[in-house]
C-alpha positions in Angstrom: -7.5 13.7 2.7 -4.6 14.1 0.3 -3.1 10.6 0.8 -4.2 7.2 -0.5 -3.0 4.3 1.6 -2.8 0.8 0.0 -3.2 -2.3 2.1 -2.4 -6.0 1.6 -5.8 -7.6 1.2 -5.2 -10.9 3.1 -3.6 -9.3 6.2 -5.0 -5.7 6.0 -1.5 -4.5 6.8 -0.2 -1.3 5.3 2.4 -2.1 2.6 5.8 -0.4 2.8 6.0 2.7 0.5 2.3 2.3 -0.3 1.1 5.8 0.3 0.2 7.9 -2.7 0.4 11.6 -1.9 -1.9 13.8 -4.1 -1.7 17.5 -4.8 -5.5 18.0 -4.1 -8.2 16.5 -2.0 -9.2 13.0 -3.1 -12.8 12.6 -4.2 -12.8 9.1 -5.7 -10.5 6.2 -6.6 -11.2 3.7 -9.4 -9.2 0.5 -10.3 -8.7 0.0 -14.0 -8.0 -3.7 -14.4 -7.2 -3.6 -18.1 -4.4 -1.0 -17.6 -3.3 -2.3 -14.1 -3.7 1.3 -12.8 -5.7 3.3 -10.4 -7.5 6.6 -11.4 -7.7 9.2 -8.7 -10.2 12.1 -9.0 -9.1 15.2 -7.2 -11.0 18.3 -6.0 -9.0 20.6 -8.4 -10.7 18.9 -11.4 -7.9 16.6 -12.3 -7.7 12.8 -12.7 -4.3 11.2 -12.0 -3.4 7.7 -13.1 -0.9 5.6 -11.2 0.6 2.3 -12.2 0.0 -0.2 -9.4 2.5 -2.7 -10.9 5.5 -0.4 -10.3 7.3 -0.4 -7.0 6.5 3.2 -6.1 3.2 3.5 -7.9 4.6 5.6 -10.8 2.4 8.4 -12.1 1.3 7.5 -15.6 -0.8 10.5 -16.7 -2.6 13.6 -15.4 -5.8 14.8 -17.0 -7.1 18.3 -16.4 -10.9 18.5 -16.8 -12.2 21.9 -17.9 -15.2 23.4 -16.2 -18.4 23.6 -18.2 
């Protein structure tokens, strides 16, 4: 899957404009409470951070992880 869909917890309804499209296949998603962001690990060895406080889940940062 290349899309993360965000739901309202109390109703389990999909929120408007809540899909995050990713350039690669999503491997894992982690919520970072201290930064109010989610980190998305992709199959192309990148980690993308999105601000969940912004209206359209603005991309904050992209990290490229080198192969070892």
